[in-house]
N, C-alpha and C positions, 0 to 999 in steps of 0.2 A: 385783754384781748377782745377784738371786735369780731362778731360773727360775720360770715361771708355768705352771700347768696349769688350763685352763678358767677363766682370769681370776683365779686365786688364786696367791699367792706360795707357793713350795715351798722349804723349808729343806733345804739339801744337807748330807749327812754328810761325815765326813772321808774322803779318798781311800783305798780299800781296798788299792791297789797290787797287785791281783791279782783272784782270784775271777771274777766276771762281767766284770771289766775286760778279760779276754782275749778275750771275745766282741766288746767294743768295738774292741779292736785288730784283730780279724779284719774287722769291718765297715769300719774305716778303711783297712785293707789293700786291700779291694776298691774303695773309693771312690777312693783314690789311683790304682789301676790303670785304672779305667774313666773317669777324667777326664784327668789329666795323662799317663797311659800312652797313651791314645788320641791325645792331641795330639802326643806324641813319635813315634808311629807314622804320623802324617799325611803324612810325607814320601813314602810310597808313593802316596797319593792326589794329592799335589802334582804329581808327575811326570805322571800321567795327565791331571789337570785342565789343567795347563800346556799340554800338547799338544792336548787336545781343544778348548779355547777359543782356542788360538793367542794367548795373552796373554804379558805380560812376567813376569819373576820378581817384580817389585814387586806387580803385580796379583794374582797367585796367592797371594802370601804374606799378603795382607790377610785371607784366610779364617781361618787359625789365630790371626792377630794379634787379630782382633775377638773370637774366642772367649776368648783369654787375657785381653784387656782386660775383657770382660764378666764373667768369673769374678772379677776383682779389684774391679770397680766394684760388682758385685752382692753381694759378701761382706758389707758392712754390712747389706744388706737381709735376707740369709739369717740373720745373727746376730739382728737385731731380730725377724723373724718367728718364729724358734725360741724366743725369750724370751716372745713374746706367746702363741703357741699351744703347740707342742711340737716338739722336735728330730725326733721320729719322723715326724710328718706333713709337716714341711717337706722332709725328705730324700726321702720318697716322692713328693711333688709334683715335686721337682727331677728325680728319675729319669724320671717321665713326660714332663716337658718335654724332657729330653735325647733321649729316644727319638723324640718327635714331630719335633724339629728335624732329626735325622739322617735319618729316613724322608722328610721333606719335601725335604731336600737332594738326595735321590736323583732327584727329578723336576725339579730346577732346570734352566732353559733358558739362564741366563747367570750371570755372576759375581755380579751384584748379588743375585740370588736365593740364591746360596750364602752371601753375606755375611749375609743376614737369617736363613736357616734354620740352617746349620751354625755360622755365626759367632755370631749374637746369641741365637737361641732355645736352641740346645744349650749355649752358653756360660753363659747365665743358669741353665739347669738344673744345670749343674756347680756354679755358685756356691751354689745352694740345697742341694746335697748335701755339698760339701766343708767349708764353714765350720762348720755345726752338728756334723758328725762329729768334726772335729779338736778343737773346743771340748769336747765330751763326753769325749774321750780325756784331755784335760788335767784334767778333774774326777776321773777314776777313778785317776789315777796322780800320785804326788808324788816319792818317793825313786827310783822306777824310771821316771820320766817320760822321760829321755833314751833309754833302751833301748826303751820302748814307742813313742815317736815314730819311732825308727829302724826297728823291726820293721814298724810300720804303713806307713811310706813305701816299704818294699821292694816293696809291691804295684805301685807304678809300674814298677819294674824287671822283675819277673817277668811281669807282664801285657804289658809292652812286648816282652819276649823272645818271648812266645807270639803276640801280635797282629801283629807286623811281617811275619813270613813268611806268616801266615794271610791277612792282607790282600792280600799279593802273589799268593797262590794264588787267592783269590776274584776279584781283578781279572783274572787271566789266564783264568778260567773264565766269569765272569759280567759282566765290565766293571766300571768303577768305580761305576756306578750300582747294580748288583746287590750289590757288596761293601758299599756304604753302607746298603742295605736290611738286610743281615744285621747290620751294626753297630748299626743302630737297634734290632733285637731284642735284641742283647747288652746294650744300655744299660738295658734293663728290670731287669737284676739290681741296679741301684742302689736300686730299691724294696725289695728284700730287705735291703739294707744298712740302710735306714731302719727296717725292722721289728725289727732287732736292737737298736736303741738303747733303753735302759731308763733312765729318770731315776734319779739317785743321791739318795736321800732320807735325811735325818737321823732318828734315833730320836725317837719322840714325846716331848714334854715332860711333866713331871709335872703333875697337875691344878692345883696352886697356881700353877705357872709359866704354865700355859695361861690361868688366870684373870687373872694379872697382864698377860700379853701381850694378852688381849682388852681389858682396861681401857686399855692404852696405845694399841691400835689405835683404840678409840672416840675417845680424845682426838685422835689424828691425823686422824681423819675430820672432827671438828669444826673443827680448825685448817685443814683443806684448803679449807673454805668461804670463808675470809677472806684467803687469801694465795696468792701465786704460787710460793713455795718448794716446796710439795708437788707442783706441776706439774713443776718441774724434777726433783724426786726421782723422779717417775713416769716421766719421759722417760729418766732414767738407768737405770731397770730394763731398758730395751730397748737403748739406745745410750749408753755412757758417753763423752759428748763431751768430758769434761775431759781426756781423753788427749792432745788436741791442744796442751795447755799443758805437757805433759811434755817437757822438752828432750831427755832421753835417748831417749824414744820417737820423737821427730821426727828426730833424727840417724839412728836405726836405720832409719826409713822412707826417708830419703834414700839410705841404702845399698841398700834394696830397689829403688828406682827405677833406679839404675844397674846393679844386678845383673840386674834383669829385662830390660834391654837386651841382655844377653849370654846369658841362660839359655836362651831358646827358639829363637833363630836357628840354632845349630849342629845341633840335632836335626832341624829342618826341611830344612836344606840338605845334610845328610850324604849322603843317597841320591843327589840330583842331582850332587853333587861327585864321588862315587865313579863315577857313570856317565860323567862327562866324562873320567875317568882310564882308561877302557877296561874297567871291570868290568861284568858283566851284572847284570840286575835282582835275581837271587837272591843273588849275591855282595854287592851293595850292601845288600840287606835283612839279610844275615847280619852285616854290620858293625854295624847298629843293634842287633841282638840281642846281639852280643858286648859292646857298650858297656853294654847293660842288665845283663848278668851281672856285669861289674865294678862297675857302679853298685850292684848288690845287695850285693856284698862290701864296698864302701866304706861303705854305710849301716850295715850290721851291725857291722863292725869299729870304725868311728869313733864310732858310737853307743855301743858298749860302752866305748870309751876315754873318751868324755864322761861316761859313768855312773861311771867310776872316779875322776873328778875329778883326773886326773893334771896337767892344765894348771891354772894358777892361776885362770883364768877361762875359761868356755866361749867368750867373745868372742874370746879369743886363738886358740883352736883354730879357730874359724870364719874368722878373718882369714887364718891360714896356708892353709886349704883353698881360700879364694877366690883368693888370690894364685897358688896352684898351678894352679887351673883356668884362670885368665887366661893364665898362661904357656904351658900346653899348647895352648890355642886359637891363640895367636900362632905356634906351631910347625906348625900344621896344613898350611899351603901347601907345606911342605917334603915332605910325604908324597904321593908320586906312584905308588908301586907297591902291590900288594895287601898285601905284608908290612908296608910302612911304614904303610899305613892301619890294619892290624890293631893295630900298636903304638900308633898314635895313639888309636884307639878304646878300647883298654885303659886308657891313661893318662887319657883324657877321662872315661870311666865311673867310674874310681876317685876322681878329684878331684871329680866332680859328686856322687857318693854321699856323700863326706865333707862336702861343703857342705850338702846338703839334710838330712842327718841331724841337724844341730845348729841350724839357723836358727830353727825354731819353739821349740826349747828355750831359746834365748837370749831370745826374746820372752816366754815364760812366766816366766822368772826375773826379767825386768825389771819386769813389771806385776803378777804374781801370778795364780793360777788363777782368782780371782773376776772379774777383769777381762779374762781371756784372750779371751772371745768378742768383746767390743768391740774389743780390741786387734788381733785377727786381721782383723776387718772393716775397721778404719781403715787398718791396714798394707797390706792388699790393695788398698784404694781408692787410697791414695797411690801404691802401686807400679804401678797400672794403666797409667799413662802410659808406663812403661818396657816393659811387656808389649805394649802396643798398637803402639809405634813401633819396637821392636827388629827384628823380621823385615822390615818395609818399608824401614827404613834400610839394613839389610844387603842387601835386594833392590835398592835404588837403586845401591849401590856395585857390585853384581854386574852390573847392566844397563850401567853406565857403563864398567866395566873388562872386561866379558865374561869374568869369572873368578869362579867360586864361592868361591875361596880368600879373596877380599877380605871376604866375609861373616863368615868366622871371625876375620879380623884385627879387624874392628869389634867383635865380641863379646868378644874378649880384652882390648881396650883398655877397654871399658866395665866389665868385671869388675875390672880392676886399679884403675880410678878408684873403684869402689864400696868397695874394701878401705880406701881412705883414710878413709872415714867410720867404718869399724870401728875403725881406729887412733885416731881422735878420740874415739869412744865409750869405748874402753878407757882413754884418758888422763883423760877426765872421771870415770870410775869410780874410778880410782886416786886422783885428787885428793879425791874424796868420802870414800874410806876414810882418807886422811891426816887430813882434818878431824875424822873421827870419833875417831881415835886421840888427837888433840889434846884433844878433849872429854873422853875418858876420863881423861887425866892431870889435867885441871882439876877433875873431880868424882869422885875415887876413892871417896868415901864413899857414892855413890849406886848402886854396882854391885849390891848385894844387892837393893834394891827394883827396879832395872831388870830383873834376872833374873826376879824374880817376875812383872813385867808381861809379859815375853816368853813366859811359860808360859800366858798366857790363851788359851783356845780360841776358835774362831769363835762357839760358842754363848754364851760370856761376853760377847763384843762385841755379839751380837744382843740379849742381855738388857739390856745397858747402853744400847743405842740403841733399845730398845723394838721390837725385831723388824725394824728397817729398817737395813740396812748397805750404803750406796752405795759404800763402799770396802772393800777388803781391807786392814785397818789394818796388819797385820804386813808385808804386801808393800810398802805405802807407806813404812814405816820403812826397809826394805831399799833401796828406790829413793832415798829422800830422803838417806839417810846413806851412799850409795855402796856398798851391798851388805853392810854390817856393821851389825848391830842395836845401837842406842845404849844406853848405860847412864846417860845424862845425865837424871836424874829431873826436872830443872827444865824439860826439854823434854817428857818423857813425861807429867808430871802433868796438863797441860791436857786430854789425852784422857780421863783419869779424871774430869775435871769435865764431860765430855760435849760437847766441841767437835766440830763436824760436818765440818770440812775441814782439810786440811793447810795451807791458806793462813792459818789462824788461828794457826799456830805459827811463831815466829821462830827460826831456827837460824843 
């Protein structure tokens, strides 16, 4: 899909892997911290709200759950709006909504009002900021994408480390309502993040190419008057709905559903669990900050490891980290002293950082940078059910067993189940690579022409397709052939004849 500015399509250049891209990394760094970092720090507010309204653990946990679910459900909306208008304007709008929701929540008189303000309004603002920023990061980086994603995601760790004790201090001095007002002001920094986003444009085409392109565009406008295919193409400019037919993508989305069940509950219940073990409020807040430090180290180190391509596939590295995270959470109820909780938080933070540093990279490698915006949107939408139900399900077990440790057990089991889908995805990719090697042996004479085809640039495809490119063709080859570019020219030639979808090719 091509981004649009003032109703016109804009052609993107090749990723610079640096330059202004580092400002995009900084913007994404702040967005991660001011969205998911705030949600991870919400455990401080959870304790105060739980006592203030005298509610159950399940009732209080719905506040961050609704926020997380709204982020996920609103992700496709954020992706579509950024394609229709601009990433910058959508992120600025999201920052304003996030601030308004948090300030309104400070005046809430019951839990339902907190669900609407902090849960829905702030969550929707987060969705409008997170999705466009992460998408643009994928446009600016290619070879260094794993490291760029890891560095950007460290914002969640660093800002969590700062905000957790700050929130506790604000709550002690101004109550949870005053602390929420201050947080509403802090959220306005998301507008600054949006101002930093600059579209990545390709160099201008030569005059003859422009004239050719204009002629093709005129033909397309004439054809649009008599058919519905152009309507579908226009829809795909905003939301690439064909992703739901991608088996690999859907398996990865199922991983996301079960992973989301276990991702958000531990951060929410860590502070109250520590308080039930006899720790004071500042010691409990320090545990969250400590896990954020190790989370930061895990993201940087394992993002660097992913960038080195030491593992055969990034999916395998992600599988190992998810299994490690689930195992650590299952051991949490054994930690009852301050020292044991420190050890748990260190292991939890390291495993969590290793997981988060690679899951967006796996998605980008699966669908390609051109479809990353829609892929993130649909992935978040499908994963929303897990984010919505995770903390309340954990809260249900906590209420029934009167033990916060059962919430960590539920999260650990959910993560281990999610790793099974990653194992299935890796097996599917291995099978695809095996079929590709078989095709190479059957058509050894086509290797030279296949290599020439793989050298085609995005601009070559644009020229071939008349300026309209609903698919990143090279990424589709990688996906279709199990991650290895094919040399079977009997398969590749149909694209030279101008076929418009992968469904036209039999493999």
